[in-house]
C-alpha positions in Angstrom: -3.7 43.9 89.1 -6.3 41.6 87.2 -7.8 39.1 88.5 -8.1 35.7 86.4 -10.3 32.6 87.7 -8.6 29.9 84.9 -5.0 31.4 84.8 -2.2 31.0 81.8 0.0 33.4 80.0 -0.2 34.4 76.3 3.0 34.7 73.9 3.6 37.4 71.9 5.1 37.4 68.2 6.4 40.1 67.3 8.0 41.0 63.9 9.8 43.3 61.1 7.2 46.4 60.1 7.5 47.3 56.6 7.2 51.2 55.2 3.8 50.9 54.4 3.1 49.6 57.8 2.5 46.4 57.5 4.5 43.3 57.4 5.5 39.9 55.2 5.4 36.9 56.7 7.1 33.7 55.2 3.3 32.4 53.9 3.6 35.6 51.7 0.5 37.1 53.5 0.9 40.4 54.0 -0.3 41.5 57.5 -0.9 44.8 60.3 2.6 45.9 61.5 0.8 46.6 65.2 -2.1 45.3 67.2 -2.6 49.2 66.9 -3.0 49.4 62.8 -5.1 46.2 63.4 -7.3 48.0 65.7 -8.0 50.7 63.6 -8.7 48.9 60.4 -11.1 46.9 61.9 -13.1 49.5 63.9 -13.4 51.6 60.3 -16.5 49.7 58.0 -14.8 50.9 55.1 -10.9 50.5 55.5 -9.5 48.1 52.4 -7.2 46.4 53.8 -9.4 44.1 56.3 -8.2 40.5 56.4 -5.8 41.9 53.4 -8.7 43.0 51.4 -10.6 39.5 51.3 -12.9 41.6 53.3 -14.5 43.5 50.4 -13.7 40.3 48.2 -17.2 40.5 45.7 -18.8 43.3 47.5 -19.6 40.6 50.6 -18.0 41.4 53.6 -18.8 45.6 53.6 -22.0 45.5 55.1 -20.4 44.8 58.4 -20.0 48.0 60.1 -17.2 48.5 63.2 -15.6 45.4 64.9 -13.6 45.6 67.7 -10.7 43.9 68.0 -7.4 43.7 70.1 -9.3 43.1 73.2 -9.5 40.8 76.0 -12.2 39.2 77.7 -11.8 38.0 81.2 -13.3 35.8 83.5 -15.1 37.5 86.7 -16.3 34.4 88.3 -17.2 31.0 87.5 -20.5 30.8 88.3 -20.0 27.3 89.6 -20.3 27.0 93.5 -23.1 26.2 95.3 -23.7 30.0 96.9 -25.5 31.0 93.8 -22.9 33.6 92.7 -23.4 34.1 89.0 -20.9 33.5 85.8 -19.7 37.0 85.4 -17.9 37.8 82.2 -16.0 41.2 81.2 -14.7 42.3 77.6 -11.9 45.2 77.8 -11.4 47.0 75.0 -8.4 48.5 73.0 -9.6 51.9 73.8 -9.9 51.2 77.3 -13.4 50.7 77.4 -14.6 47.8 80.0 -18.2 45.8 79.4 -18.9 43.6 82.3 -21.6 41.1 81.4 -23.4 38.6 83.7 -26.8 36.7 83.1 -29.1 39.4 84.4 -27.9 41.7 81.9 -27.1 39.5 79.1 -30.0 40.6 77.3 -29.7 44.5 77.4 -26.1 44.1 76.3 -26.7 42.0 73.2 -27.9 45.1 71.5 -24.2 46.7 72.4 -22.8 43.9 70.1 -25.5 44.1 67.8 -24.7 47.0 66.3 -20.6 46.3 67.4 -19.4 43.2 67.2 -16.5 42.1 68.9 -13.3 39.3 68.5 -11.6 39.1 71.7 -8.9 37.1 72.5 -9.3 35.1 76.8 -5.8 35.7 78.1 -5.2 33.9 81.0 -3.0 35.3 84.0 -0.7 32.5 84.9 1.7 30.1 82.8 0.4 27.7 79.7 1.6 26.3 77.2 1.2 28.6 74.4 2.2 28.3 70.8 1.9 32.3 70.4 0.8 31.4 66.8 -2.5 29.7 66.5 -6.1 30.5 67.8 -8.9 28.2 68.9 -12.0 30.2 67.8 -15.4 30.3 68.9 -18.8 32.4 68.2 -21.6 33.6 69.6 -24.2 36.2 68.5 -25.1 37.5 71.7 -23.7 36.8 75.4 -26.9 35.5 76.3 -25.8 32.1 73.9 -22.2 32.5 75.3 -24.1 32.0 78.6 -26.1 29.7 77.8 -23.3 27.3 76.6 -21.5 28.5 79.8 -20.0 25.4 81.0 -19.1 24.3 77.6 -17.1 27.7 77.1 -15.1 27.1 79.8 -14.3 23.5 78.6 -12.4 24.7 75.4 -10.7 27.5 77.3 -9.5 25.4 79.5 -8.4 23.0 76.8 -7.0 25.8 75.0 -4.7 26.7 77.2 -3.3 23.6 78.3 -3.1 22.3 74.6 -1.0 25.7 73.7 -3.7 27.4 71.9 -4.9 30.7 71.9 -8.8 31.5 72.2 -10.6 33.9 70.7 -14.0 34.6 70.7 -16.6 36.5 68.9 -20.2 37.8 69.9 -22.4 39.5 67.3 -24.7 38.9 64.6 -25.0 39.5 61.6 -26.4 42.8 59.8 -29.6 42.8 58.2 -28.2 43.0 54.9 -26.8 40.1 55.7 -29.5 37.6 56.3 -31.0 37.0 52.9 -29.9 34.4 50.8 -27.3 35.6 47.9 -26.8 32.4 45.9 -29.9 30.3 45.6 -28.0 27.4 43.2 -27.4 25.5 46.6 -31.2 24.5 47.4 -31.0 22.9 44.0 -29.1 20.2 46.3 -30.2 16.6 46.8 -30.4 17.1 50.1 -32.3 20.2 49.9 -34.6 18.7 47.1 -35.9 16.1 49.2 -36.7 18.0 52.0 -37.5 21.3 51.0 -39.6 20.1 47.3 -39.8 16.6 47.7 -38.4 16.3 44.0 -35.2 14.3 44.8 -36.9 10.8 44.1 -35.9 7.9 46.3 -34.2 10.3 48.9 -34.6 9.1 52.7 -34.3 11.7 55.6 -31.2 10.9 57.2 -31.3 9.2 60.8 -34.7 7.8 59.9 -36.6 10.3 59.6 -39.4 10.6 56.8 -39.1 9.6 53.2 -40.0 11.7 50.7 -39.9 9.2 47.6 -43.7 8.2 47.9 -44.1 10.2 50.5 -44.5 13.7 48.8 -47.0 15.3 51.4 -45.7 14.1 54.4 -44.9 17.4 56.7 -41.9 15.8 57.7 -40.3 16.4 54.4 -41.5 19.9 54.5 -38.7 21.5 56.2 -35.6 20.5 58.2 -36.8 22.2 62.0 -33.8 22.5 63.9 -35.2 21.5 67.4 -32.0 19.6 68.5 -29.8 22.5 67.6 -28.4 24.2 70.4 -29.3 28.1 67.8 -30.5 31.6 69.1 -30.6 33.9 66.1 -34.0 35.6 64.7 -34.8 32.7 62.0 -38.2 31.9 64.5 -39.2 29.7 61.9 -35.8 27.3 61.5 -36.5 27.2 57.4 -33.7 25.3 56.3 -33.6 28.3 53.4 -32.9 31.0 56.1 -30.1 33.1 56.5 -28.9 32.3 59.8 -25.8 34.3 62.0 -24.4 30.1 61.7 -22.7 32.7 59.2 -20.9 34.9 61.3 -17.6 32.2 61.7 -16.8 33.9 58.3 -16.0 37.1 59.0 -14.5 35.9 62.6 -12.2 33.8 60.7 -11.4 36.8 59.1 -10.7 38.7 61.5 -9.0 36.4 63.8 -5.8 35.3 61.0 -5.8 39.1 60.8 -4.2 39.4 64.0 -0.7 40.1 64.2 0.7 37.0 65.4 -2.3 34.9 64.4 -0.7 32.4 61.7 -3.5 29.7 62.1 -6.9 28.8 63.7 -8.8 26.1 64.8 -12.4 26.8 64.9 -14.9 24.5 67.6 -18.7 25.1 67.3 -20.1 26.7 70.7 -21.6 24.1 71.8 -18.7 21.4 71.1 -17.1 19.8 74.1 -13.6 18.4 74.8 -13.3 14.9 76.6 -12.0 15.2 80.0 -9.3 13.6 80.8 -8.1 15.4 77.4 -4.7 13.3 77.9 -4.7 12.0 74.5 -6.5 14.8 72.5 -4.0 17.8 73.4 -1.0 15.7 71.8 -3.2 15.7 68.6 -4.6 19.4 68.9 -1.8 21.5 66.5 -1.5 17.8 64.3 -2.9 19.5 60.9 -0.5 22.9 61.6 2.4 21.0 62.2 2.2 18.9 59.5 4.0 21.0 57.1 4.6 18.0 54.9 1.3 18.4 53.8 0.8 22.1 53.6 -3.1 21.8 54.4 -4.6 25.3 54.4 -8.3 24.2 55.4 -9.2 21.2 56.8 -12.9 20.3 57.5 -14.2 17.0 58.0 -16.9 15.0 56.1 -18.6 12.6 56.8 -20.6 9.9 54.3 -24.0 9.9 54.7 -25.9 6.4 53.5 -29.0 7.8 53.5 -28.4 9.9 50.0 -26.5 7.3 48.4 -23.0 6.3 47.6 -21.7 8.9 46.3 -23.0 11.3 48.8 -20.4 13.1 51.4 -21.6 15.7 54.2 -19.5 18.4 55.3 -19.2 19.6 58.6 -18.2 22.8 59.4 -18.8 22.6 63.3 -15.1 22.4 63.3 -12.3 22.9 61.0 -8.5 24.2 60.4 -7.4 27.0 58.2 -3.6 28.5 58.1 -3.3 32.1 57.0 -2.8 32.4 53.7 -4.3 34.7 50.7 -6.1 31.9 49.4 -7.5 30.5 52.4 -9.0 34.4 53.5 -10.5 34.4 49.6 -12.2 31.0 50.3 -13.6 32.2 53.8 -14.6 35.7 52.1 -16.3 33.4 48.6 -17.9 31.6 51.1 -19.7 34.3 53.1 -20.8 35.5 49.5 -22.5 32.6 49.0 -24.7 32.4 51.9 -27.5 30.0 50.8 -29.4 28.3 53.1 -30.0 27.7 57.5 -27.0 25.5 57.7 -23.6 27.2 56.1 -22.3 23.4 54.9 -24.8 24.0 51.9 -22.4 27.2 50.7 -19.7 24.7 50.7 
């Protein structure tokens, strides 16, 4: 019997299969009939049915090779005691392979996930308030980044267990072919022209940073460097126009929604946290999903940016809700196809 230090129990939803090996659900989204079919499709880089075909939409996502799904992660050691035991996590793959990672070997094992990303579910061993159909998705480009934000990762695992969400974590980076901009049109936005080209008249950098208007030669206007960002990747300049691994959330979302028993998901950046005690947050966790009257398929948070005029709104991609529908799968495939800048919000 395996030991898991966080505890909990996942529910399984079974649907009736059609003759083609897929199942049809109420939302008219076509699903895999079994976990085995799901695992085989995502292990095949050329499989036409990954993400219901969205993985090949516009030729954008075919560049990913095999991806492990239908696997699980286990927390072997929390690493929170004062006796020096390091945090340890294991990936248990569908074919029986097991990969045990701790901070001492994380950099070495990162090569495994760079070559073959994995989307795995945390399945606790004790009771939990599981919905059986709604996931909480997190992403990391490497185990090293996961350990860097270990406490925040544990925070969201525990919250999901209490809130009735199924935690999934993607670990893996963008393939080299996906690191180039494909749609530079977003670089013509007001904010980017201000930050990079100094051409937007009267714009003011957010949070009191340097003004581009009247100071076009100010080095602070040249680029947006993300000194406060918990970023770990292969973009040493952190220039606004570089394509970064922030975009891994799109294939991770498609892979999660493609699971046979997942109807929707909430995405949370790994460097976010849920405030404790979360008694007030738990009832709201599934609000977007249960609000069937609105039938909102994708929900993002936006905030007004007064530094760029009264009509300027900034979409926040650090948190969103997505329901599994063909339109949603197409939306995330197109978002990835329009890779443009270091931050993925510009492509929206």
